[in-house]
N, C-alpha and C positions, 0 to 999 in steps of 0.2 A: 776461164777455168782451165786450164790443160792437162791432160790426164797423161803422163807418162808410161812408157812400155813398164819400166819397174815396178810405179805403182800401181800399174794394173794388175801387174803378176801379184804383188805383194795381196792387195785385195781379193784376187780371186785366190788364193791360198788360203786366206783367213776365212774365208766364206767357206769353201770346201773341207776343211781343217772343223768347221763349228756344226756344219750342217751334211756335209754330202753331195751339196749342190755344185754343179761348177759354173763358173761364169766363162762362158767361153768368148772367142773371140767377137761373135756374131753381137753378143749379149754386152759389149763392154762399153758401148755406147750410153747405157743408164746409169755409168758411174755418177759422171758428171751432175747428172738431174737427182739422181737416189740422194746424193752425198750433199746438193747444197744447201738442204735446210738443217741438217744437221751441224754442217760447216758456221753457218750463222748463229746458231744457238748456243755454242762452245766458244763463240768468237776467235775460231782458228783459220786464221787469213787463207790459207792455201790448202791444195792437197797435198803437196811436200810436207808441209808442217805437221799434216794429219798424220802422216805415214811414219814421220818423226818419233810422232809420239807413243804411236802405236809399237813400231819396230823397240825403241825404248821400255817400253812396260811400263810408262810413268802412270797409267792410269787405266786398269782393266775394265771398268764400266766402259769405256771407250769402244772396246773392242765389241763388245756386245751390241751397243748401238749401231755400229755402223753395219754389223752382220745384219741386224732388224731391218736398216733402210736399204739394204742390198736385196733382200728377200721381194719375191714378187706376190704378192697379197691380193692380185686380181681376182677378183669374185663376183657373184650377184646371186640373188633370188633365182630358184628355177633355172640355174645357166644351161644354155641348148635346150630346154624343154624336153627335148626328146627323151633323154635318160630317165627323168622321171615319170614319164609318160611310161616307158618301157620296165619301170620298176611297180608302178601302178596294177597296171595290164598285165604282165604276165608272171615277174615273180610273186608277188603279196599273194594271189591266189593261189598260188603253189604252198607255197608258206605255210598258209590256212589253214590248209587238208595234212600237212606234215606236223604238225606241232599241237597237238593235242594239251600241253602244258598252259597254252594261249600265252606265250612269252616269245617275244622276237628282241633282239639284241642286233642294232646295226652302227657302224662305224663310218665316220665320214673321217678318212685321212687326210692331211694336209688342207683342213677345213678353211683355214685363213681365218678371217672374223665372224667367220659364223653362219654365213648364208647359206650355204649348203645345208647344214645339218639343221636351220630352223624350216628349210623346204622341205625337208623330209618330215618334220613333225608335223607340218600344215597337211600334207598327205593323209593321216592318219586322224587329225585333229577336223579334218572337215568332212568325215564320215562316221561319226560319233557311234553309229547303232552298230557299222559291221562292226568295230571295235572296242565293244564295249563286253568288259571283262579281261581284255587284252591288258599286258603289260608290255608296254612300249620301252626300251632303251635307247635311246640314239648319243652315241658318245662322238662328238667332235675333237680332233686331236691336231695340234699343228705346232712347228720348231718354233716358232714366233710367240715367245713369251708377248708381247704387245698386241699381237693379233687375237692370245686367245685370252687377254684380259678385255678385249673391247668385245669376243663373243660372248663371254658368259655378262656382259652389261646389258649385250643386248639390244643397244641405241645407234640407231642410224640417220646419219641427213636424209632430208627431204629428196636428194639426189639418189643416194643409196638405196631408199626403202622404193622409189620408183622404178629401179632398174627391175624388171622380171615380173612386179608385180600388178596386178590389176589393180582399180580404186576400190573395188569391193574386199578384196582381201586385205589390200593396205589398211583399211578401215577396221574390217573385222579383228585383227591379227594384231594392228599396232596401235599405242594412242602415243597421242603427241604430248610432250612435256616441256621443260626449257632447254633441254639439252639434244632434243629430235625424237625419232619416233623409236617408242619403246616397245619390244615383242610384249603381250600380254601376259601376265604371270601362267595360264595355263599352257601356254606354247613354251615357256622356259622351263616350266617343271619337267618338259619331257626332253628335255637336253641337259647334256652336262658336257663339260670343255674340260682339258687339260691338256698341258704342254708335251709333246713326245716326237723324240725324232725317229723316223720311218727305218732307222740303222741298228735301232737297240730294240731288246724285248719288245714285243707289240703289248698293248695295255691287258691286263689279268682282270677277269680268268679266262677270256677269248672267248670262243665259240659263239663267234659273230654269225648271223645268219646273212646278212647283208655287207659288202664292204664297199665302199665307192673311195677309188683314189685317183683321181683325175686331173691330168695335169701335171704331174707331181713329177712322174718318173722320166720327162721330159728334160730334165735338171741332173739327172744324174748319169753315171758313165755304165758300161754294160754290167761290170763287176756288180757295182753296188746296186743296179735293177733287180741283181739273180739275188744280192741279199734280201733287200725287200721282199720281192716275191717270196721269198723263203718264211719270212716272219708274218707275212699277211697269210699265208698259207694255214703255217702252225696256230692260226689264230681263230681261225676259220671253223663252223661246222662241214661236216663232211659234205652234205648236200648245200651247201652256201653259196652264193653269188656275188662274183667280182666285178665292179664295173669301171672300167678305165676312162681315161678322155679320147677323145676322136683321133687324136692322132698318136695314141698308145695302142702297145698289143703287146701280147705274151708271146707271138709266134718268136723263135730265134732268141728269146731273151732268159727264158727258164722253162723247166720241165715240171713245175710243183702246178701248172695249170691247163687246161685243156679248154677249146671252146666250147661253149653251151649250143648244142645244135639245134633248141627248140628257142633257144632268144639268142638272137645275131647281136652283138655288143657284149655280152654276159661271158664269164667265164667260172669254170667250176673248178676247186681244189683238188690236187692229187697227194697221195703220199709221199714221201721222198721212196723212189725206186718204182713205184706204181706204173702200170701203163693207163693211157687213156681208156673209155670203154672201145672208142671205133676203132684203138688197134689192137683190143683183148677180140674184138668179132673177127677181125681180116684172118 
């Protein structure tokens, strides 16, 4: 199945229009693999025929399916592990001291099929005495409707549930069913999911203490990254923490965040026009 330049441009334009994500030349090799199953399912013989249907607008639902197929939903439990250790070791102890209301709100932005959000829930569930009396609200959002649907179900294959989890965690927090391994009810109660495009207004009511937005900005151009940073900054508590992916940074991308000098890899929000504390002291 060959992917012509014109077909690639049309598909890239559709993805960007719907999600803001760019299908750069270096990523267009994914088109053939990503759409193969959809073509078989819909009985469409070639990509050119698919493009014809999309351009003519005969099947609006097909465009949604194409976008869903082109999205990169790669994720796994405790992905890269270090960020979760940083949250547990550096971020949560500070928030415990600063939150007399005993309430924390955490946003997993671009959560894909939910493993990151459930990993966060496990951090709290595995230390029940420390968090007794606390209200922990974990929100997972993603632009993909199918990914959010799977996250809400909380059911994973044997392969998925073993990625990032030890045997003890897997047995403790998941139960085997006919459909796969499902997160136990106490864990599912800690997490909620909704469809959310990061270019749109952030989830209401905001004031998130921690936001994880990892490996999402890689697919956006500079202008859209700045828009996302603005949305996220507006939705955070003034002393909240933002965590990005290992290959992402706020430097040169936005003036709404500054690097946390006490916790490398975390960023603090700034009001529009506000200078970071380091600059104020200079």
